[in-house]
N, C-alpha and C positions, 0 to 999 in steps of 0.2 A: 503494499498499498505506500501511496506516496506520503511525504510527511505530513500535509497538512491534511489529509483525508479524513484523521477519524476525528470527530468533534469535540472528544474529552479530551485529547493530545492538543487537540486547539486551543481548549480553554485554555491549556499550561502555557502553551508557548505567546498567544496574547499579554500578558500578565508582563510576564516575563521580557518582551520585547519595547513595551511599552514604557519598565522601571529605567532599561538600557536607555533609552531613546532621553527619558527627560535627566537621566546620568548624564549623558554625553553633553545635553547643554547646561546642568549645573556645573558641571566640573569645569567647562568653557568660564560659564560665566564668575569660575570662581578663581579661577587660576588665571587668569588674561594679564591682570597686572604683575601678579606677583613671575608669570612667567616671562616679563614684557620684561621687569626690576634683573632678573636671573642672567636670562638668558640672552634679549634682546629682540624676542620674539613672540607674542600673544598665545601662539601655537603648541610651545614645548612641551606641555602636560599634556593639550589636549590630543595630541599625536601619540603620545604614550598609552594613552588611555583607547583611543582609537585602537593600537595596536593592539591591549590584552582585551578587548572589546572583541577584535575578530577571533584572535585565540579563543576566546571564549564563547562565542560562534558556533567556532568551527566540529569543539568540543561534545560545543550542546549536540547540533546538530548529528554528528556520529555517536555520539552514542546512544543515542533518541531511535538510529537506523540498526542497530547493535542488541542481540538480546538481550536483557540487562542477564539473565539465569549463567550465562559466560563469566560473570564477577565472581561466584558459587567461590568456583576452586578453587580461587585466586584470593582468596579473603583473608588469613595468614600472610597471602606474599605480601601483600598494599601495606598490611602493619608492620611487618617488617619492613619494609620500604621505607615508611615510615619512621619508623625509630631509625635509620639509618641515613636520612636526610636533618634528623633534629642535631645526630652528632655531630655530622658535616659540620654543623653551622658551627663549630666551636675549633673548630681546624682554622689556624691561620691563615690567611691567605683564598682561600673558600669563601667564607659564612665574610661576611660583611655587618661590622657594628656603627649608629648610628643613635644618638639619642644616651649613653650610656646602658642600650639592648643591642643584644646582637641576636639578632633572629632572621638574618637575612641570609639567601646562598647569592653569592655572584655567578649570576647568570645574562649573558651576552646576549642581546641589547638590554638585559634588563635585570630586576633581581625576582624571589619567589623565597615566602615564607612556608615552608616545609609545617609548623603550627597550622597552619588552614588543612591540606592535606590528610593531615594525622587525624583532621576532622570526618571525611569524607572516608577514609581507611578502615574507623573506629563505626560507622555506623554499617558496613557491610561487613564488619567483624560477629559485630551485634548482631543485625540483623540473621546467617550464617548462626552462630553459635544460637538463639533464640530458638531459629528454625531447629533445628539437633534436640538441643534438652529442655522444649519449652511445657515435656510434659516433667520436668523436675527445681522448675524456675520458681515454685514456691519451696521446695528445699534451700536455707539461706550460701549453701554451698553452688548451687551452682546460678541461685536466685542474687546472692550479692557477691560472694566471698570474690570469686573467679573471675566478673566481671568487674567489681570494684578494684579489684589488683593490679588486674591492665590500665583503668585509667591512672589507678594512681603513680604509676610507673610513669607512664608520661606524662601526666602534670609536672608530675616531678624533673622531668630531665626541661621540659617548660618552665615552668619556673624558677631556674637558673640563668635562663635567658634574659633578663624574664620579664615572660608574656602574662600578667596577672587576668588579663580580656580572655586569652583562652584556653586558660587552666578552669576558670570560670563556666565559660563554654562547655568544655568538654564531661563538669561536672553536671551541668544541666540537660545535655545531651544524653548520656553514660543514665542518669536520672529515671528521665523521664523515657527510656526503652525500655527498663527494666521493669519501669511499673507498667507497661504496658504489656509486657511478654510474661506477665503471671506472678512478678518475685513480692514478696508477702510485705503492706504498706507498712507493719509494723518494725520491719526487716529494713528497709528502707528510710521511717524517722529513726529508728535506734545508730544509722549508721550518717546519717546527717546528725545527730545528737555530736555523737566522736567525732565528726569532724569541726566542729564550734572551734574547740581549742588552737585548734591549728590556724585554721581561717582567721582570727585573729592575734596568732602570735605573727603571720607574715602580713596582717597588717600595723601591728602593731612597731613590727621591726624595720619600718622604710618609712623614714618621715614623710616622704613625700606621698603614700597611701595614705596615712593619717592625716595630713592635709586635706588632699581628696574628700576625706570622711565631714572633718568638720566644715568644711569649703559646702558641701551635702549640706547639710543641717542648717546652716546662714548663710550662705554665700554673700549676703551686705552687710557680714564684719567684718572683712577685708575683700573690700570688691578692687580694690589696684592688686590685691595678691593672692592667694590661695583660689578664691572666691570669684579672679577677673571673669575666667571664662563661661565659669556659669551666668555670672550678672550679661553679658556681651550675649548669651546665649538667648537671653529674655528678653533683652529688648530686640533681639533678631525680632523674635515673634511677635513683639507687641507692636513692631512699625510699620511689620507685615497688616497685620489689620485684617479684613476681611478677601481684600481681592489681591493686595501685593504691590510692592511701589513699582514693580513691572521686572521685567528676564533685563539686568545687566545694570542697576537703580540699587544698589545693593550698598549700604555707603557701612556696613559691620565687616565686609570680605573687603574694605581696605586695610590691613593691618589691622582690627580692631577685632578679631574672630580669632582665637587659635585654629590650624585645625579647622578653617571650617569647609576645605575640600576634601575630607575623611572624613571623619569622626563627626562633626557637625554641620551637615551638606544638611541635614535634616532642618538646621535654623536657616539655613539660606532659604532655603525653600520657604519656611513660610515669611519670611521674611518679602520676598521675590514675588513669589506665589500666594502670599497670604492664606488665608482658613484655607479656601479652596481649593490650591494647592495640596496643603498637608491632607484634606480628606481623600485628596486621588490619591496619592498614594499611601497610603493605609487604607485605603479601597481597594485598591490594586494587590498588598501583601494579604489582605482578607480574601480579595477573592482566592489567590493564590495556596492559600494554606486552608480552605472550604475544598478546593478542587484535590491537594494533596489527601487530606484526609479522606476525601471522596474513594481518589487510589488508591489509597489501602483496605478503606471496608470493605471493595470491589472485587482484592486481591487475588486470583487463582488458585493460590499457595502458598504457605507462611513463611516464605524466606521473603517473597515479594508483598508482601503483605508488613511484616517489618520493617522491613528496607525501606517503604513510600511509607511508613510513620515516620521512620528515624528522619530520611529527606528531607520531609517539613516539617519536623521541630529544628532539626539544624539551621535552616533557613526562619522559620518564625519565631525563635527564639532570640535570635542575632538582631534583626528588625524593631523585636521589641525592646527588649533594652536600650536599643538605639534613641526608641522611641524614648524612653525612659530619662534617657542621662542628659537628653536635648534639654527635656521637657523639665528636666529638676525632679524627678523623682527615685531616681539612685545616683551612688556616685560615679564622680566619670569615668570610663572606661575606654580600655582603644580598642573598641571594632568600631570597623566601617556599618555603614546602611548597605546591607547587600543590592545588589545590580547597582546602584547608585553615584555611591563614594570611587572617589579615587584610592588606587592600590590593584595590580594584576592579581595577583597571588589572590585576592578574595575572590575579582570576579573571577578567573578561571575556575575555582573549582565550583561556586557557585552554580555558573553554568551547567558546568559538567553534572556536577548533581541534578540539575533539573533534566538533562538529556537521557539521566537514569531513570528520572521519574513519567517523564515523558513515554518511554522505551518498556515504562509496566504496563503505564495506560493506553495502550495501543494493544498489547501483548491483550489483555482482560479485552478490549471491546472485539478485538479481531476474534477470542472466542464465542465472545456470546453472540457473534453474527454469526459465526459457525455453527452456532446450537441453536440459533430461530430460524437457519435456512436449510437443515439439515434436511433431507426430505424423509418421509415416514413410509413406510413400505404398511402394504394392507396384508393381511393374511388369505392367502388362494390364490393370489393373484405373484404371476413370475416380475411385472414390471412395477416400477416405483410408482408410488402416487403424489403428488407432492400435496403441500398442506394450503389450504385457505391463504390466497397471496394475500387479502385485505389486512385477513387475518395473523399471518406471520406481523406483516411489518407493525403490527396495530400492538405485538405483545415484545417485539424488539424495540420501541420507542418504547415502553412500559420498563424494558429490564434497561437502559442505558441513559 
């Protein structure tokens, strides 16, 4: 079948492509002045973004045409590959350090952040794991101990880089998947309680993390210091009002709001496109989330069921955290807005994840198409007798 033939698969393509298109416009708007100042051309960051978007689109289209079941035998191998990439970050000459963090690999002509790949690899691994041991997930060993140990192992490496946002994402992702897989709620709750002292220690061990907490609690207490970024984000949303100040007319992007092209691009959307633009972006993510849940519920096998849920949670939780951070509902984290923020690694991995989700959706509909268009045989007759065409089409429409 063609790429855009299947309706439910198209229902995933549309919000993803719409978000990517919004992202291209907002990335240029947020980086034009900065790019001119640093490189003498307003298109430097836009060119890099278009390059990664092109790679992401290619990955999405390719994976949407490949049977997702081919990923299942590679689950452990992908996780090991993620581990190797994380370790390579610490190798001099290969790993790249910036702003006190060592999170990237040098890959000409761009860089790559292995923690983004680990998220996708972990989703595939957990989907395969729960498909194998789903009947044992209520047991503490299989439902909690093994998945949590793997998660903590990767979190331990990532926190050294450090990347607290990725650590939190892996935690939410794992907890969400094992909960859907059937792990006991009391086991999950007990593990969260045991993890709280570690989280508190990680927060107090680094002064900048504590400053983020205090800025979150009262950003106006230090509007020119620790609360500066959040205060500027509030000003951006407030300036946008209902209809926004217009694309390209933001004042906060004029070196007032830090990281406006990455973690705080949602604030720029609020300023330039107003409440209308914010609701459109939130609506597109909600559309994508609902489609992802639908695909998971209609999955024909347990692996695709858990895989679709995991991919949906992966995108949904990142978007929700970004919304919460930029609006002051959570402490500041280094998490970009999927499909919109500037950043090659996240863009590539997120679009690859959507390619897998589309592959699952296509297989679901192909099976239903075959089910309701399969000819029936009438006893005593040597030739097949087709079901009434109008009845068959009615049943097929109800099924999808």
